[in-house]
C-alpha positions as CSV (number, residue, x, y, z in Angstrom):
1,M,119.3,86.6,91.4
2,A,122.0,88.5,93.0
3,A,123.8,86.7,90.2
4,S,121.4,87.4,86.9
5,S,122.4,89.9,84.8
6,L,121.1,93.0,83.7
7,E,119.8,91.4,80.4
8,V,118.0,88.4,82.0
9,R,116.3,90.7,84.1
10,N,115.5,93.4,81.9
11,D,114.2,90.0,79.5
12,C,111.8,89.6,82.4
13,L,110.8,92.8,82.8
14,R,109.7,92.6,78.8
15,K,107.9,89.8,78.8
16,I,105.8,90.7,82.0
17,A,104.4,93.7,80.1
18,E,104.2,91.4,77.0
19,A,102.1,88.8,79.0
20,L,99.7,91.7,80.8
21,S,98.5,93.3,77.4
22,L,98.3,89.7,75.8
23,H,95.9,88.6,79.0
24,K,94.1,92.0,79.6
25,D,90.2,90.6,79.3
26,E,91.6,87.4,81.9
27,I,93.0,89.8,84.3
28,F,89.7,92.5,83.5
29,A,87.4,89.4,84.0
30,A,88.8,88.4,87.2
31,N,89.0,91.4,88.7
32,A,84.9,92.1,87.7
33,R,84.5,89.1,89.9
34,D,86.4,90.5,93.0
35,L,84.5,94.1,92.2
36,R,81.4,92.1,92.4
37,R,82.5,90.3,95.8
38,A,83.6,93.2,97.1
39,E,80.4,94.9,96.4
40,E,78.3,92.7,98.0
41,S,80.3,92.3,100.9
42,G,79.4,96.2,101.5
43,V,83.6,97.6,101.3
44,P,84.1,100.9,101.5
45,D,84.6,102.8,98.6
46,A,88.0,104.1,99.0
47,V,89.3,100.3,99.3
48,K,86.9,100.1,96.2
49,K,88.9,102.3,94.2
50,R,92.4,100.9,95.4
51,L,91.0,97.6,94.1
52,K,90.0,98.2,90.3
53,F,92.1,97.2,87.5
54,D,91.0,98.7,84.3
55,E,92.4,99.9,81.1
56,H,93.7,102.8,82.7
57,K,95.6,100.7,85.6
58,L,96.8,98.6,83.3
59,S,98.3,101.3,81.3
60,D,99.8,102.8,83.8
61,V,101.2,99.5,84.9
62,L,102.7,99.5,81.0
63,N,104.1,102.4,81.6
64,G,106.1,101.5,84.6
65,L,107.8,98.9,83.5
66,K,108.7,101.2,80.2
67,S,110.2,103.4,83.0
68,L,112.0,100.7,84.4
69,L,113.3,98.8,81.7
70,A,115.0,102.1,80.8
71,L,116.7,102.6,84.2
72,E,120.7,101.6,84.8
73,D,121.3,98.4,87.0
74,P,121.2,99.5,90.4
75,L,123.7,96.0,91.5
76,G,127.5,96.6,90.9
77,R,127.6,100.4,91.4
78,V,130.9,101.0,93.1
79,S,130.4,104.4,95.3
80,L,134.0,104.0,97.4
81,K,137.2,102.9,95.8
82,R,140.4,103.5,98.2
83,E,143.4,101.7,98.1
84,L,144.2,101.1,101.7
85,D,148.3,100.8,101.1
86,E,150.1,98.9,97.5
87,G,148.2,95.8,96.6
88,L,145.5,96.7,99.0
89,T,142.4,97.8,97.6
90,L,138.8,98.4,99.2
91,S,135.5,99.1,97.4
92,R,131.9,99.8,98.2
93,V,129.5,97.9,96.1
94,T,125.5,97.8,95.8
95,V,123.7,94.5,95.8
96,P,120.4,93.1,96.7
97,I,118.6,93.3,100.0
98,G,117.8,89.6,99.5
99,V,114.0,87.9,100.6
100,I,111.7,90.5,100.7
101,G,108.2,90.1,102.3
102,I,105.7,92.4,100.7
103,I,102.0,92.4,102.5
104,F,99.3,94.5,100.5
105,E,95.9,95.4,100.6
106,A,93.4,95.5,97.9
107,R,95.9,97.0,95.7
108,P,96.6,94.5,92.4
109,D,99.0,97.0,90.3
110,A,100.9,96.7,93.8
111,L,101.7,93.4,92.6
112,V,102.9,93.7,89.6
113,Q,105.2,97.3,90.2
114,I,106.1,95.4,93.4
115,S,107.5,92.4,91.4
116,S,108.9,94.0,88.3
117,L,110.9,96.1,90.8
118,C,112.1,93.3,92.6
119,V,112.9,91.8,89.5
120,K,115.5,94.4,88.5
121,S,117.1,94.8,91.8
122,G,117.9,91.5,91.6
123,N,115.5,90.4,95.1
124,C,113.6,87.7,95.6
125,A,109.8,88.4,96.5
126,V,107.0,86.3,98.8
127,L,103.8,88.3,97.8
128,K,101.0,88.2,100.2
129,G,98.0,90.4,98.8
130,G,94.4,91.0,100.7
131,K,91.3,88.7,100.1
132,E,89.6,91.4,98.2
133,T,91.3,91.1,95.1
134,R,92.3,86.9,94.8
135,E,91.4,86.1,91.8
136,T,93.1,89.1,89.8
137,N,96.2,88.6,91.9
138,K,96.3,84.8,91.3
139,V,96.0,86.0,87.3
140,L,98.9,87.9,87.6
141,F,100.8,86.5,89.7
142,D,100.7,84.0,87.2
143,L,101.3,85.8,84.7
144,V,104.2,87.7,86.7
145,H,105.9,84.0,87.7
146,G,105.6,82.6,84.1
147,A,107.5,85.9,82.6
148,A,110.0,85.1,84.9
149,V,110.9,81.6,84.2
150,S,110.8,81.9,80.7
151,A,113.5,84.6,81.0
152,S,115.0,82.1,82.9
153,L,114.9,83.5,86.1
154,P,115.0,80.9,89.2
155,D,111.5,79.4,90.3
156,S,111.4,80.5,93.3
157,C,112.6,84.1,92.8
158,L,108.8,85.1,93.1
159,L,106.3,83.3,95.7
160,M,102.6,83.6,96.6
161,V,101.2,82.8,99.7
162,S,97.5,83.0,99.4
163,A,96.2,82.1,103.1
164,H,95.7,84.4,105.7
165,S,97.4,82.5,108.2
166,E,100.6,82.6,105.9
167,I,100.8,86.2,107.0
168,D,101.6,85.0,110.8
169,E,103.7,82.5,109.3
170,L,105.7,84.9,107.3
171,L,106.0,87.2,110.6
172,T,108.3,84.8,112.3
173,C,110.4,84.0,109.0
174,D,113.3,86.3,110.5
175,R,115.9,84.3,109.6
176,D,114.7,84.2,106.0
177,V,113.2,87.1,105.1
178,D,115.4,90.1,105.2
179,L,112.8,92.6,105.0
180,L,109.4,92.9,105.3
181,I,107.0,96.5,103.2
182,P,103.3,96.5,104.2
183,R,100.8,98.5,102.2
184,G,98.0,98.8,103.4
185,S,95.6,100.5,106.5
186,N,97.2,102.2,109.4
187,A,96.2,99.2,111.8
188,F,97.2,96.6,109.4
189,V,101.0,98.5,109.1
190,R,101.2,98.7,113.1
191,Y,99.9,95.0,113.0
192,I,103.1,94.1,110.8
193,M,105.3,96.3,113.4
194,D,104.2,94.8,116.6
195,H,104.3,91.0,115.2
196,T,107.4,90.6,113.6
197,K,111.6,91.0,114.6
198,I,111.9,91.6,110.7
199,P,112.9,95.3,109.6
200,V,109.9,96.6,108.6
201,M,109.9,99.6,106.0
202,G,106.6,101.4,104.8
203,H,104.6,104.2,106.7
204,S,101.2,103.3,108.6
205,D,99.2,107.1,107.9
206,G,99.4,109.3,105.4
207,V,97.7,112.4,106.9
208,C,99.1,115.0,104.2
209,T,99.0,119.2,104.5
210,V,98.4,121.7,102.2
211,Y,99.9,125.2,103.8
212,V,97.9,128.2,101.8
213,D,100.7,130.8,103.2
214,K,100.6,134.7,103.4
215,D,102.0,135.2,100.1
216,A,100.1,132.6,98.1
217,D,99.0,133.3,94.3
218,F,95.4,132.4,94.8
219,D,95.4,131.2,91.1
220,K,98.2,128.4,92.2
221,A,96.9,127.3,95.8
222,I,93.6,126.6,94.6
223,P,93.9,123.9,91.6
224,I,97.5,122.2,94.1
225,L,95.2,121.9,96.7
226,V,91.7,120.8,94.3
227,D,94.0,118.2,93.1
228,A,95.9,117.2,96.2
229,K,92.4,116.1,97.8
230,T,90.6,114.7,94.8
231,Q,92.9,113.8,92.1
232,Y,92.4,109.8,93.9
233,T,91.1,110.6,97.3
234,A,91.6,107.0,98.5
235,A,95.9,107.5,98.0
236,C,98.1,108.4,101.2
237,N,99.4,111.1,99.0
238,A,96.3,113.0,98.9
239,A,95.9,115.7,101.8
240,E,93.7,115.9,104.9
241,T,94.5,119.0,105.6
242,L,94.2,122.6,105.1
243,L,96.3,125.1,106.8
244,I,95.6,128.6,105.8
245,H,97.2,132.2,107.4
246,R,95.5,133.8,109.0
247,E,96.3,137.4,107.6
248,I,94.3,135.6,103.9
249,A,92.1,133.3,105.2
250,K,88.9,136.0,104.7
251,D,90.2,136.2,101.0
252,F,91.0,132.5,100.3
253,L,89.5,130.4,102.7
254,P,85.6,130.9,100.8
255,R,87.0,130.8,97.3
256,A,89.1,127.4,98.2
257,A,85.1,125.9,100.2
258,K,83.3,126.9,96.8
259,A,85.9,125.0,94.6
260,L,86.0,122.2,96.7
261,A,82.6,122.0,97.4
262,A,82.0,121.8,93.4
263,S,84.3,118.4,93.5
264,G,82.6,116.8,96.5
265,V,84.6,118.1,99.1
266,R,83.1,118.3,102.8
267,L,85.0,120.7,105.0
268,R,85.9,120.5,108.6
269,G,87.5,122.7,111.1
270,T,88.5,124.6,114.1
271,A,85.0,127.2,115.1
272,E,87.4,130.1,113.8
273,A,87.5,129.0,110.2
274,A,83.8,128.0,110.5
275,R,83.2,132.0,111.4
276,I,84.7,133.0,108.2
277,L,82.2,130.5,106.0
278,Q,79.3,131.4,107.9
279,D,79.7,135.0,107.1
280,A,80.9,134.5,103.2
281,E,78.4,134.6,100.8
282,I,78.8,131.4,99.5
283,P,76.7,128.3,99.0
284,D,75.6,126.2,102.4
285,P,77.6,122.9,100.9
286,A,80.6,124.9,100.9
287,K,80.5,126.3,104.6
288,I,81.6,123.9,107.8
289,Q,78.2,122.6,109.6
290,E,78.6,123.0,113.4
291,T,78.4,118.9,113.4
292,D,82.3,119.3,111.0
293,L,83.9,121.5,114.0
294,C,87.7,120.2,114.6
295,E,89.1,119.0,117.6
296,E,93.1,119.0,118.2
297,E,93.1,115.1,117.6
298,D,90.9,115.4,114.4
299,F,94.2,116.8,113.0
300,R,95.9,113.7,112.6
301,T,93.1,111.6,110.5
302,E,93.5,110.1,107.2
303,Y,89.6,110.3,105.9
304,L,90.7,108.9,102.2
305,D,87.0,110.4,101.4
306,L,86.1,113.7,100.0
307,I,86.5,115.4,103.6
308,L,89.3,118.0,104.9
309,S,90.4,119.4,107.9
310,V,90.5,123.6,107.7
311,K,92.6,125.7,110.2
312,L,94.1,129.0,110.5
313,V,98.4,130.1,111.7
314,A,99.5,132.9,112.6
315,S,102.8,132.0,110.8
316,T,104.8,129.7,108.5
317,A,106.9,129.0,111.7
318,E,103.1,127.7,113.4
319,A,102.2,125.5,110.4
320,I,105.5,124.0,110.6
321,S,104.6,123.2,114.1
322,H,101.1,121.9,113.6
323,I,102.8,119.5,110.6
324,N,105.8,118.0,112.4
325,R,103.0,117.7,115.4
326,F,99.7,116.3,113.7
327,G,101.0,115.2,110.2
328,S,102.4,111.5,109.6
329,H,106.0,112.7,108.1
330,H,104.8,111.1,104.2
331,T,104.0,114.5,102.2
332,D,103.2,118.6,103.1
333,A,103.2,121.8,100.9
334,I,103.5,125.5,100.9
335,V,102.2,127.5,98.4
336,T,103.9,130.5,98.5
337,E,106.0,133.6,96.5
338,N,108.1,134.1,99.3
339,L,111.0,132.3,98.7
340,E,112.2,132.8,102.6
341,S,109.0,131.3,103.9
342,A,109.2,128.6,101.3
343,R,113.0,127.4,102.4
344,L,112.2,128.0,105.7
345,F,108.7,125.4,105.5
346,Q,111.5,122.9,103.3
347,S,114.1,123.5,105.9
348,L,112.3,122.2,108.8
349,V,109.2,120.2,107.9
350,D,110.6,116.9,109.5
351,S,108.8,114.8,106.4
352,A,109.8,112.4,103.7
353,G,108.4,114.7,101.1
354,V,108.3,118.9,101.4
355,Y,106.7,120.2,98.1
356,W,106.4,124.1,97.0
357,N,103.9,125.2,94.9
358,C,102.7,121.8,93.9
359,S,100.3,119.0,94.8
360,T,101.0,116.2,97.2
361,R,99.8,113.9,94.7
362,F,103.2,113.7,93.0
363,A,104.4,111.8,95.8
364,D,104.8,108.5,93.4
365,G,107.9,106.7,92.3
366,F,106.5,106.7,88.6
367,R,106.2,110.0,88.8
368,Y,109.8,110.7,90.4
369,G,110.8,108.7,87.1
370,F,111.7,105.1,89.7
371,G,109.1,103.2,87.1
372,A,107.5,102.3,90.1
373,E,107.3,102.1,93.7
374,V,107.1,99.3,96.3
375,G,106.1,102.1,98.5
376,I,106.6,105.0,100.6
377,S,108.8,105.0,103.4
378,T,108.0,108.3,106.2
379,G,111.1,106.1,108.2
380,K,114.9,108.0,107.7
381,I,116.9,104.9,108.2
382,H,118.2,103.0,104.6
383,A,114.8,104.9,102.2
384,R,112.8,107.5,102.9
385,G,109.4,108.8,100.6
386,P,108.5,106.8,97.3
387,V,110.5,103.7,97.2
388,G,111.9,102.4,93.8
389,L,115.2,100.7,92.9
390,E,117.2,102.7,95.5
391,G,115.6,101.2,97.9
392,L,116.1,98.0,97.7
393,V,119.8,97.6,97.2
394,T,121.7,97.9,100.1
395,Y,126.3,97.4,99.7
396,K,128.8,95.5,100.6
397,Y,132.3,96.0,101.1
398,L,134.8,93.9,99.1
399,L,138.4,94.0,100.1
400,E,141.0,93.2,97.6
401,G,144.8,91.9,98.9
402,S,147.8,90.2,98.1
403,G,148.6,88.8,101.6
404,Q,148.4,91.3,104.3
405,I,147.6,90.8,107.3
406,V,147.0,93.5,110.1
407,G,149.7,92.0,112.5
408,D,152.1,93.8,110.4
409,Y,149.8,96.9,110.7
410,A,149.8,97.0,114.5
411,S,153.1,96.6,115.2
412,G,154.3,99.2,112.2
413,R,155.9,96.9,110.0
414,S,153.5,98.0,107.3
415,A,152.0,101.1,107.6
416,F,148.2,102.5,106.0
417,H,148.8,105.0,102.4
418,F,145.1,106.1,102.6
419,R,144.8,106.4,98.3
420,N,141.2,107.2,97.0
421,L,140.9,105.5,93.4
422,L,137.2,107.1,92.4
């Protein structure tokens, strides 16, 4: 895979797109069976939303493949080239990570995204999907793998494991697998991290916050908030907490509550927020009920549902402190017309994505122009945020000489003469 040409890898992506379009009815039929079984098993609504693979999801996947095809080759990029001495040249060049194990729950579209990103970046992929989507995953994998083989890529470049016991087996393969990327619930990701020696890239929670500052434009803030919470509630980049500057809370919170209630959102919040809504002339569904009063630890909750926690703060600094303490370092947004407040927020919030006057739902590899993503990383080493092609490559140093030995430099017979060539 590392030695394959860009033309071959891109040909594979085109063949994947053709196969998905040609066999879409077969994919939808398999997905319908998975959805029926999920309904009969009482699978939560948030999981069922992720499980569904329809025309809309297919369109997103095909658009992702199209975008990925247009991207430059991530391999062989030279980020450093330096002459250490005459006839002794050092280069730093991007290369694939190697074998990547991806374990994902209830996201059949993730199988295509991950496979295509691994192909484009020259990595081999070992795929393990959730049992909820086993029939859809089987059809999708057969199509993707068939496209890879027909494009003359190695038969073993993509593997899929199906038995649940094989997850634990995969976690022990630290000599063969270079990186694990888990996509699923907090408990699922934590299990992976705690039971393997293989490096793990990913995030365990998506506790995202929208902070509405005292200098916010309400006409911007309301649509941003509603979109962040409701555009796709089951996603990890959906807002789970609303922070409001205390100076504007009496005006803004009732307006926000009505707009959110119209989209079916139930508010939970502090007693202070509840009092403001109780005194406001708004329908009861928009108010915070006594049973929905928040304790401190509730602000760590990822609802993945039409529920939003609400708290008032005295300053941007307090909002930053709250997010860094209770958030998950995923994606957080400030709505304000004050440049100084925005820059302070973006500088000090310790998250992979820190936004100003836009929805947290933009935290997505496709929307970033990456073509697709293998997931979102909240770590700080190697890759952070939506992980596209750049997150799936590493680099190696290439040193080309003409007979030089270190002994000559250590003794003083030769001397380094550094000269940057790039």
